[in-house]
C-alpha positions as CSV (number, residue, x, y, z in Angstrom):
1,X,-1.7,7.6,-20.4
2,X,1.2,9.3,-19.7
3,X,3.5,8.9,-17.1
4,X,2.5,12.0,-15.7
5,X,-1.1,11.1,-15.5
6,X,-0.2,7.7,-13.8
7,X,-1.7,7.3,-10.0
8,X,1.4,7.2,-7.6
9,X,1.9,7.9,-4.0
10,X,4.1,11.1,-4.3
11,X,6.6,12.1,-0.9
12,X,5.9,15.5,-0.4
13,X,7.5,17.9,1.8
14,X,4.8,20.3,3.7
15,X,7.5,22.7,5.9
16,X,5.4,22.9,9.4
17,X,2.4,23.1,7.3
18,X,1.4,19.5,7.8
19,X,-2.2,20.7,9.5
20,X,-2.6,22.7,6.3
21,X,-1.8,20.0,3.8
22,X,-4.2,17.9,5.7
23,X,-7.1,20.8,5.5
24,X,-6.5,21.0,2.0
25,X,-6.0,17.7,0.4
26,X,-8.8,16.6,2.6
27,X,-10.8,19.7,1.5
28,X,-12.9,19.8,-2.5
29,X,-9.9,18.6,-3.9
30,X,-10.3,15.2,-2.3
31,X,-6.8,13.7,-3.4
32,X,-6.1,10.6,-1.2
33,X,-2.8,11.7,1.6
34,X,-1.4,10.2,4.9
35,X,0.8,11.6,7.2
36,X,2.2,9.3,9.6
37,X,1.2,10.5,13.4
38,X,2.1,9.6,16.5
39,X,1.0,10.4,20.2
40,X,3.6,12.7,22.1
41,X,2.8,14.8,25.7
42,X,3.6,18.2,24.7
43,X,2.7,21.1,27.7
44,X,1.1,24.2,27.2
45,X,0.9,26.7,29.7
46,X,1.9,24.7,32.3
47,X,-0.3,21.9,31.3
48,X,0.5,18.5,30.0
49,X,-1.3,16.7,27.5
50,X,-0.9,13.8,25.2
51,X,-1.3,15.0,21.2
52,X,-1.4,13.0,18.0
53,X,1.5,14.9,16.2
54,X,3.3,14.1,13.0
55,X,5.9,11.1,13.4
56,X,8.1,12.5,10.6
57,X,8.0,16.4,10.5
58,X,7.0,18.0,7.3
59,X,6.4,14.6,5.6
60,X,3.2,13.9,3.3
61,X,2.5,11.3,1.3
62,X,-0.1,11.9,-1.6
63,X,-1.7,9.5,-4.1
64,X,-2.4,11.4,-7.3
65,X,-0.8,11.7,-10.5
66,X,1.9,14.2,-11.2
67,X,-0.6,16.3,-13.3
68,X,-3.3,16.7,-10.1
69,X,-0.6,17.7,-7.7
70,X,0.4,20.2,-10.2
71,X,-2.9,22.0,-10.3
72,X,-3.1,21.4,-6.3
73,X,-0.3,23.5,-6.4
74,X,-1.3,26.2,-8.6
75,X,-4.5,26.5,-6.5
76,X,-3.0,27.3,-3.3
77,X,-1.1,24.4,-2.1
78,X,2.3,25.8,-3.5
79,X,3.4,25.1,0.4
80,X,3.4,21.6,-0.8
81,X,7.0,20.7,-2.5
82,X,7.7,17.4,-4.6
83,X,10.9,15.6,-3.0
84,X,13.5,14.3,-5.4
85,X,16.4,12.3,-5.6
86,X,19.0,13.0,-7.6
87,X,20.3,10.3,-10.4
88,X,22.1,9.9,-13.7
89,X,19.7,11.7,-15.6
90,X,18.7,14.2,-13.1
91,X,16.3,14.8,-10.5
92,X,13.7,12.0,-10.1
93,X,10.3,12.5,-8.2
94,X,10.3,9.9,-5.0
95,X,7.6,7.5,-5.1
96,X,6.5,4.9,-3.2
97,X,5.3,1.6,-4.7
98,X,1.5,1.0,-3.1
99,X,2.1,-2.4,-1.6
100,X,5.0,-0.8,0.5
101,X,2.8,2.1,1.1
102,X,0.0,-0.2,2.0
103,X,1.8,-2.2,4.4
104,X,3.2,1.2,5.9
105,X,-0.4,2.6,6.1
106,X,-1.4,-0.3,8.0
107,X,1.2,-0.2,10.9
108,X,1.5,3.6,11.1
109,X,-1.7,4.4,11.5
110,X,-2.6,2.4,14.9
111,X,-1.9,5.1,17.4
112,X,-2.7,2.7,20.4
113,X,0.5,0.2,19.6
114,X,4.0,1.7,20.1
115,X,6.1,2.3,17.1
116,X,9.3,3.5,16.5
117,X,10.3,5.4,13.1
118,X,13.9,5.2,12.2
119,X,15.6,6.7,9.1
120,X,17.0,4.3,6.0
121,X,20.6,3.8,6.9
122,X,19.5,3.1,10.9
123,X,18.4,-0.3,10.4
124,X,19.8,-3.1,8.4
125,X,17.1,-5.5,7.0
126,X,19.3,-8.1,5.9
127,X,19.7,-9.0,9.5
128,X,16.0,-10.1,9.4
129,X,13.7,-12.8,8.1
130,X,10.9,-12.1,5.6
131,X,7.2,-12.7,6.8
132,X,4.0,-12.1,6.4
133,X,1.3,-11.4,9.4
134,X,-1.5,-13.4,9.7
135,X,-4.7,-12.2,11.7
136,X,-4.6,-9.3,14.7
137,X,-4.5,-5.9,13.5
138,X,-1.8,-6.1,10.6
139,X,-3.2,-9.1,9.3
140,X,-1.8,-9.0,5.4
141,X,1.1,-6.6,6.3
142,X,4.7,-7.7,5.1
143,X,7.8,-7.0,6.4
144,X,10.7,-8.1,8.2
145,X,10.8,-9.8,11.6
146,X,14.1,-8.9,13.6
147,X,16.2,-7.5,16.3
148,X,15.8,-3.5,16.6
149,X,18.5,-2.2,18.6
150,X,17.6,-0.6,21.9
151,X,14.1,-2.8,22.2
152,X,14.3,-6.1,23.9
153,X,11.6,-8.2,21.7
154,X,11.5,-8.6,18.1
155,X,10.0,-6.3,16.3
156,X,7.7,-5.8,12.5
157,X,10.0,-4.0,10.5
158,X,8.1,-2.2,7.5
159,X,10.3,-0.1,5.2
160,X,9.5,2.6,2.7
161,X,12.8,2.5,0.7
162,X,15.4,5.2,0.9
163,X,12.5,7.3,3.1
164,X,12.0,5.9,6.5
165,X,11.5,2.6,8.6
166,X,9.0,1.6,11.3
167,X,8.9,-0.9,13.7
168,X,6.7,-2.5,15.8
169,X,6.3,-5.4,18.4
170,X,4.3,-8.2,17.1
171,X,3.0,-11.6,19.0
172,X,5.0,-14.4,17.4
173,X,2.5,-16.6,17.1
174,X,0.9,-14.2,14.0
175,X,4.1,-15.0,11.9
176,X,4.3,-16.6,8.6
177,X,7.8,-16.6,7.7
178,X,8.3,-15.9,3.9
179,X,10.5,-18.5,1.8
180,X,12.5,-16.7,-0.5
181,X,11.8,-18.3,-4.4
182,X,15.5,-18.8,-5.7
């Protein structure tokens, strides 16, 4: 198996085309994807309503091989762009480990619970304790339990390194502190 055939979570951009990405990715191609969403109040023609909108505008996470995504792009999905970062060896595709993505999806897909998104540099995860959630809607999620600026209670913070950070309130009795093995 070549690196281009390895199945990974790729970070993709779909500028003002999240809906199109959702429709095409879930269509006959059947690629696994995730778009973080949250409820927002919008006003159309003088009527306010609650709508489910992308929480991180333009960002789509696609779980596939590089070759599968390139093939998808060649067959009408060219609006979807790889997100890259500069390294000493040149540009590198931004990917997310499965475990981080699983935690992120578990928390971000609960639209009924208030969540707050932060850029990676807005939260210092060193100030909190590594925890695992036991029970409740986030059972099995690992993250950091800490205070977040502007919020009264401590929050469970889940991070996709270098991409985004998500925080939500969690009952302290569901938390197990993970001991670091030094």
